[in-house]
C-alpha positions in Angstrom: -21.9 1.6 48.2 -22.4 -2.4 47.6 -18.6 -3.0 47.9 -15.2 -1.1 48.6 -13.6 -2.7 45.0 -16.7 -1.2 43.2 -15.4 2.2 44.4 -12.3 2.2 43.7 -9.4 0.1 42.0 -6.5 0.8 44.5 -6.3 1.8 48.0 -5.0 4.9 46.9 -8.1 6.0 44.9 -10.3 4.7 47.8 -8.6 6.8 50.4 -8.7 10.1 47.8 -12.1 9.7 47.0 -13.3 9.2 50.4 -11.3 12.1 51.7 -13.0 13.9 49.1 -16.3 12.8 50.8 -15.6 14.3 54.1 -14.4 17.4 52.9 -17.4 17.9 51.4 -19.1 16.8 54.6 -20.4 13.7 52.7 -20.4 10.0 54.8 -19.5 6.8 53.2 -20.9 3.5 53.7 -20.1 0.5 52.5 -23.0 -2.3 52.5 -21.1 -5.5 51.8 -18.4 -4.8 54.9 -20.6 -2.6 56.7 -18.4 0.0 56.9 -19.7 3.4 58.1 -16.9 6.1 57.8 -18.9 8.9 60.0 -17.0 7.1 62.4 -13.7 6.8 64.1 -14.1 2.6 63.9 -15.5 3.0 60.8 -12.6 4.8 59.3 -9.9 2.6 60.5 -12.3 -0.7 59.2 -12.4 0.9 55.6 -8.5 1.3 55.4 -7.8 -2.4 56.6 -11.0 -3.6 54.1 -9.0 -1.4 51.1 -5.8 -2.8 51.7 -7.0 -6.5 51.7 -9.2 -5.6 48.7 -6.0 -4.4 46.8 -4.1 -7.2 47.9 -6.6 -10.1 46.8 -6.5 -7.9 43.3 -2.7 -8.3 43.4 -2.8 -11.9 44.5 -4.8 -12.5 41.7 -3.3 -10.5 38.9 0.1 -12.7 39.6 -1.7 -15.7 39.4 -2.9 -14.8 35.8 0.6 -13.8 35.0 2.2 -17.2 36.2 -0.3 -19.3 34.4 0.3 -17.5 31.0 3.9 -18.0 31.5 3.3 -21.4 32.2 1.3 -22.0 29.6 3.8 -20.2 26.9 6.5 -22.6 28.2 4.7 -25.4 27.1 4.2 -23.8 23.7 0.9 -22.7 24.0 0.7 -19.0 22.6 -3.2 -18.5 23.3 -5.5 -16.5 21.4 -8.4 -17.4 19.1 -8.1 -20.5 17.1 -8.5 -19.8 13.2 -12.0 -21.0 12.5 -10.7 -22.3 8.9 -8.0 -25.0 8.4 -5.2 -23.9 5.8 -6.9 -26.6 3.3 -10.2 -24.9 3.7 -8.6 -21.3 3.0 -6.9 -23.1 0.1 -10.1 -24.4 -1.1 -12.0 -21.5 -0.9 -9.4 -19.7 -2.8 -9.3 -21.7 -5.4 -12.8 -21.2 -5.6 -12.7 -17.6 -5.7 -10.6 -17.9 -9.2 -14.1 -19.2 -10.8 -16.1 -16.3 -12.2 -19.3 -18.1 -11.9 -19.0 -18.6 -8.2 -20.1 -16.0 -5.8 -19.3 -15.0 -2.3 -22.5 -16.5 -1.2 -22.2 -19.8 -2.9 -18.5 -20.2 -1.4 -19.8 -19.7 1.8 -22.7 -21.8 1.5 -19.8 -24.4 0.4 -17.7 -24.3 3.1 -20.3 -23.2 5.5 -19.1 -20.0 6.8 -20.1 -16.6 7.2 -19.3 -13.5 5.2 -17.2 -12.0 7.6 -15.1 -15.0 8.0 -14.4 -14.6 4.2 -13.6 -11.7 4.0 -11.3 -12.4 6.8 -9.4 -15.6 5.8 -10.0 -16.2 2.4 -10.3 -12.9 0.6 -9.3 -9.9 3.0 -8.8 -7.3 0.2 -12.1 -7.8 -2.0 -15.1 -5.6 -0.7 -18.5 -7.6 -1.0 -19.7 -7.8 -4.2 -23.0 -5.5 -4.9 -25.7 -8.1 -5.7 -29.0 -6.7 -6.6 -30.1 -5.0 -3.5 -28.5 -2.6 -1.3 -29.8 -1.2 2.2 -28.2 0.8 5.2 -29.0 -0.4 8.7 -28.1 1.2 12.1 -26.6 -1.0 14.8 -26.6 0.1 18.4 -24.0 -2.0 20.2 -23.0 -2.5 24.0 -19.8 -4.4 25.0 -19.4 -5.0 28.6 -16.9 -7.1 31.2 -18.4 -10.7 32.0 -17.0 -9.5 35.7 -15.3 -7.1 38.0 -11.6 -8.4 37.2 -12.1 -8.4 33.7 -11.2 -5.2 31.8 -10.9 -5.8 28.1 -14.1 -4.5 26.6 -12.3 -1.6 24.8 -10.4 -4.3 23.0 -13.2 -6.2 22.6 -14.8 -3.4 20.5 -11.8 -2.7 18.6 -11.5 -5.9 17.2 -15.1 -6.2 16.7 -15.0 -2.8 14.3 -11.7 -3.9 12.6 -12.5 -7.7 12.2 -16.5 -7.8 11.8 -17.9 -4.2 11.1 -15.2 -3.0 8.6 -16.6 -5.4 5.9 -19.9 -3.7 6.1 -19.0 -0.1 5.1 -18.8 1.1 8.9 -19.6 4.5 9.7 -19.5 6.2 13.3 -20.6 9.2 14.2 -17.9 9.6 17.1 -14.9 8.0 18.3 -16.6 6.7 21.6 -20.3 6.1 20.0 -22.0 2.9 20.4 -23.7 3.5 17.1 -23.0 2.6 13.8 -24.4 2.5 10.2 -23.9 -0.3 7.8 -24.4 -1.3 4.5 -25.4 -4.7 3.5 -25.6 -6.5 0.0 -27.7 -8.8 -0.5 -30.2 -10.9 -2.6 -33.5 -11.5 -0.9 -34.8 -11.1 2.6 -33.6 -14.3 3.5 -30.3 -13.6 2.7 -30.2 -10.4 4.7 -31.5 -12.0 7.7 -28.8 -14.4 7.5 -26.0 -11.7 6.9 -26.9 -9.9 9.9 -27.5 -13.3 12.0 -24.5 -14.3 11.3 -22.4 -10.7 11.9 -24.4 -10.9 15.3 -23.0 -14.3 16.2 -19.5 -13.2 15.0 -19.5 -10.0 17.6 -21.2 -12.4 20.0 -18.2 -14.7 19.5 -15.4 -12.2 19.6 -16.7 -10.5 23.3 -16.8 -14.5 24.1 -13.6 -15.3 23.8 -12.2 -12.2 26.1 -14.7 -13.0 29.1 -17.3 -10.0 27.5 -20.8 -10.0 26.5 -22.6 -7.8 24.0 -25.9 -6.3 24.0 -27.0 -5.0 20.2 -30.3 -3.9 17.9 -30.0 -3.7 14.7 -32.6 -1.6 12.7 -32.9 -1.3 9.0 -32.9 2.5 7.9 -36.2 3.9 6.8 -38.3 0.8 7.6 -39.4 -0.5 11.1 -37.5 -3.9 10.7 -35.4 -5.0 13.2 -33.2 -7.9 14.6 
């Protein structure tokens, strides 16, 4: 194992796991701390370093909570800033009342993506059918940026709710990384832009929570991919 805190998130977990390995006559060696539990001295150092690693994580957690409380006391609530101001939202909603205006033209006018339109301006309206539709397969991986971040599940749920739900998201299994989406588009350039906007939106959602994504989009029935 490269480091002790990669093996378990608490001293109790570390000790229980190493004891289980010992019962199966398996030794444990930590490369970073140079600990070898097959020796008496190694077992002692293992418990000391495990306690210090847990102490370090607790300090970081306490500092983070203290920082959040101080920010709230100054009137900062945190969270993502809205991409659109109240004035822009009002303009967008007024444009939707014009029957000659399409979603694409409104997005171009406000310089926003379709997911942003359906999130802020007209969240109850489904994407309007245009001349063409296609189904795509999305493979999406969400990971934490570092070992102190534990938000990838939350980020995936946010992406599914805020981004993918506007494209008729279908999921084979609850914990699956694979999705099927439906895109309505006018031409190939419009489809490219929609997919690129969606990828950018997902990346932005992950980055706000100190996470990152890996994504692969493939058009079903063709070899086209993004």
